[in-house]
C-alpha positions in Angstrom: 94.8 53.7 38.8 95.2 57.5 38.0 97.7 59.5 36.2 99.9 61.7 38.2 99.3 65.6 37.9 102.4 67.2 35.8 105.4 68.3 37.9 107.1 71.7 37.3 110.5 70.6 37.9 113.0 70.5 40.6 112.5 73.3 43.2 115.1 72.3 46.0 118.1 70.1 46.5 119.3 69.3 49.7 123.0 68.3 50.9 124.1 67.9 54.6 127.0 69.4 56.2 128.1 69.4 59.9 130.1 72.7 59.5 127.5 75.2 58.0 130.1 78.1 58.4 132.5 76.2 55.9 129.5 75.5 53.7 128.2 79.1 53.6 131.6 80.3 52.7 132.2 77.8 50.1 128.9 78.3 48.3 128.9 82.1 48.5 132.7 82.8 48.1 133.8 79.9 45.7 130.8 78.9 43.8 129.2 82.3 43.8 125.6 81.5 45.0 123.3 84.0 46.6 122.6 83.4 50.4 118.9 83.2 51.0 118.7 82.5 54.7 120.6 81.2 57.6 119.7 79.6 60.7 123.1 79.0 63.0 123.4 75.2 63.8 120.4 74.2 61.4 120.6 75.5 57.9 121.9 77.7 55.2 119.9 78.3 51.9 121.2 79.4 48.6 119.6 80.5 45.4 121.0 78.6 42.1 118.6 80.1 39.6 115.3 81.6 39.1 114.5 80.9 35.5 111.9 79.6 34.7 111.1 79.4 38.4 113.0 79.6 41.7 115.9 76.9 42.1 117.3 76.6 45.6 120.3 74.6 47.1 119.3 73.7 50.7 122.4 72.8 53.1 121.5 71.2 56.5 123.1 70.1 59.5 122.0 66.4 59.5 121.8 66.3 63.4 119.5 69.2 63.6 117.0 67.9 60.8 116.9 64.2 62.2 114.7 65.1 65.0 111.0 65.1 64.4 109.3 68.5 65.0 107.4 69.4 68.2 103.6 68.7 68.0 103.1 72.6 68.2 105.8 73.3 65.7 104.6 76.4 63.3 106.4 74.4 60.3 106.2 70.8 61.0 108.7 69.6 58.4 109.3 65.8 58.8 112.6 64.8 59.9 115.3 64.0 57.1 119.0 63.6 56.7 121.8 61.6 55.2 125.0 60.0 56.2 127.8 59.8 54.0 128.6 62.1 50.8 125.6 63.4 48.7 125.7 64.6 45.2 124.3 67.7 43.3 124.7 68.8 39.9 124.7 72.6 38.8 124.2 73.2 35.1 126.6 75.6 33.4 127.2 76.9 30.2 129.5 74.5 28.1 132.0 77.3 27.3 132.6 78.2 30.9 133.7 74.6 31.9 137.3 75.4 31.3 137.0 78.6 33.4 135.2 76.7 36.3 138.0 74.2 36.4 140.9 77.1 36.6 138.6 79.0 39.2 138.0 75.8 41.6 141.9 75.1 41.3 142.9 78.5 42.3 140.8 78.1 45.3 142.6 74.7 46.1 139.7 72.4 45.0 141.0 69.4 43.4 139.0 68.1 40.4 138.1 64.4 40.8 136.9 64.1 37.2 136.5 65.9 34.0 135.1 64.2 31.0 132.7 64.1 28.1 129.8 61.9 28.2 129.1 59.8 25.2 125.6 61.3 24.5 127.3 64.6 24.5 128.2 67.3 27.0 130.9 67.5 29.6 131.1 67.3 33.5 133.4 68.3 36.2 133.5 66.8 39.6 134.8 67.9 42.8 134.1 68.0 46.7 132.6 70.5 48.8 134.0 70.9 52.3 131.6 68.4 53.6 132.9 65.8 51.4 129.6 65.8 49.1 130.2 65.2 45.4 129.5 68.3 43.2 129.1 68.3 39.6 129.2 71.2 37.2 127.6 70.0 33.8 126.6 71.1 30.4 122.8 70.6 30.6 123.4 68.4 27.2 124.2 65.6 29.3 120.5 65.1 29.7 119.0 66.1 26.4 115.7 64.2 26.1 116.3 62.6 23.0 119.8 61.2 23.9 118.5 59.5 27.4 118.0 55.9 26.9 115.0 54.4 28.2 115.5 51.9 31.2 
């Protein structure tokens, strides 16, 4: 047996949406993410952060990514996809959660849950246009000292 080399963290998070125009509008206009690239009918990619390294949200059309790449593909990314709603959590400063809630509600987005975790920190849950469960949370919900071992 060997020990795995260290990881640097999560670089990409992927969600799936059939309506990429609605996804692009939501993630840029409502959430305020920077659009990195867009390939119509396949994907839209957004920057969620750069510190301490790039952090990216990938939104794919699940029908476009379910097909294996051609043998001569320049980028032979294996097929992937999901059915049903996914989940992503974005870290926000705890003192901005009330402002986020007001902002989302003013955009007609219903809040599904808003609560404080027993170990500390607060989360707000809502849905993106594709039905994915999106969470905005105080990073304190995952403080290393407060997470119980399995």
